[in-house]
Each structure stands twice: as structure tokens, then as C-alpha cells.
N, C-alpha and C positions, 0 to 999 in steps of 0.2 A: 645585736650589738649590746654590750653590757656597759653600764655606767655606774660609777661609784656614787652612792648616796651619802651626803654628809651626815655625820652623827654627832651628837652632843653639841648642837648648835646653841643651846641655852647657856653653856659654860663659856665665860669670857676668857680670852687669852691672857696669860700672866706675863708681865714684862720683867718683873723681878721675881724673887722667891715666891711670895704669896700675894703680891700686889698687882691688881689689874691696872690698866691705863686710866680708867675712870677714878679709881681710888688714888692713884698717883696725882692726877690733876686736882682732885679735891684737897689733898694734903699739901701740894705745892702752892695752890691758891691760898689756903689758910696760912701757910708759913709766909708767903709774900705779903699778904694783908697784915699779918702780925708785925712783920718787919717795917712796913709802911706806918703802922700805928706807933711803933717805937720811935721811928725817926721824926714823926710829926710831934709826938708828945715831948720828946727830948729826954725823958727820964723813965727808967724802968719801973720805978715806984708808981708813977702816974699812969703808965700804960699797962700795968700788970692785969688789972681786971678786964679791960677790953681785949687784951691779947688772950687771956684765958677763955673768954667767951667765944672769940673767933676760932681758937684752936679746938675747943670742945665741939663746936658746930661742924668744923671740917672733919674731925675724927668721926663724929656721928654720921656725916654724909658718906664717909668712906666705908665704915664697917657696921653701923647699927642697922638692924632689921627689926621692924615691929612685928611681934608675935612670930618671929623667925621666918617671916614670909614676905613682908613688904619692905622694900628698901626705904631708907629715911628720906631720900629725895622725892619719892612718890608721896610720902606723908606730908612733906613740906608743900608740894604742889597741891594736894587736896586741901590743906589748910588755906593756902592762898586763894584757891577757887572759892572756898566756902566764904571767906571774909569779903571777897570782891563781888560775888554774885548776889542777886536779890533773892530774898527768901520768900517762900509762899507759905502763909499760915492758913490752914484749912478751917480749923475749928475756931469760930468766933461766935459764942453764944449770945444771942440777943433776946432779952426778955420781951415777949409780946404781951401787950395789954389786950384784954378781951374787947372785941369790937361791939359796937352798939347794934349792928345789923348782921347777925350770923348768916342769914340767907344769902346776902350779897357776897360774903366771904366765901361761902361754899360754891357759888356760881363762878367766882373768879378762880378758885382752886380747880374746879372742873374744867374751865376753859384752858388752863395751863396744861393739864394732863392729856387733853384730847389731841392726838396727832393731827397735824394739818396735811392736806393733800399737797404733794409737791408738784411743781411744774416740770421737774426733771424726768424725762422718759427713762433715763438710765436707772434712777432709783426705783421707778415703778417696775421696770423689767427685773431688777434684782429681787424686789419684793415678791413678784409673782413666781420667780424661779425658786426662791426659798420656800414658798408655800407649796409649790408642786413637789419639791424635793422632800419636804416633811410628810406630805400626803403619800407619796410613793414609798418612802421608807416605812411608814406605818402599815401600808398594805403588805409589804414584804415581811414584816415581823409577825403578822397574823397568820 
């Protein structure tokens, strides 16, 4: 039995000449918000700057693509996530003062680097399997 496989699934359907449904919604939302700003302000002179900002943002949502690849709505989403999420700073240089007892410092450093024996049997089993695997692969290479 033969089935037709859909093709061009990345291409959105056009509702008007060259406008997709998403683009139409962005433009209609921008026009509606601009009209609402005009009605609240009462004067076109007062509302001109906010209307231009809203219209330019809605036009950017509809057609602008960053580096001809990323839709502007994704860029806005990334910006929102960046500003609302916590940031992790890795590099924080701390100047260390030389200690009075360097032998004690070396012992503390050595105790940190020495792996401790775990109580988990699963970790011991994986460790032994890794060792056997590396020994077996070294024998096969020779």
C-alpha cells in the first residue's frame, strides 16, 4: 500500500498574497494596539511616538529575520530568557596570600585530589568494567 509523504512541511501556508497567518496576526495586533493607544491618548500628536514603536515592533515580528535565519520572535524570546534567568559567572579570580605553613597546604591539596572509595556497588562495577575494557582493548591493539 502506498502513502503520500508530505513535502515542504517547513513552508507556512499563505492566507493572502505573501502573508502567512502568523504575520497577519502580528500586523493585526500591532494595528489594534496602535488604535488603542490613539484612542487613549486622544491626539495623534501625543500618540505618534508610541504608535511608531508598536508598528515597527509588529512589522519586525512579521518580516525581520536575524542573519536571514532566525525569526525576530525567537530573538525576542531569547532576550526575555536571558534577562529573566540567573547568570553563572565561572571566572572569579581570588588573590591568594602565601600561607605560613606550606606543608599543611600541600597535605590539604593532596587530600582533595585523592579519590575516595565509594559505597556504591554500581560505581565499583562500572569502574572494574572500564578497567577490564581498557586492558582488553590494549591487548587487541598489540
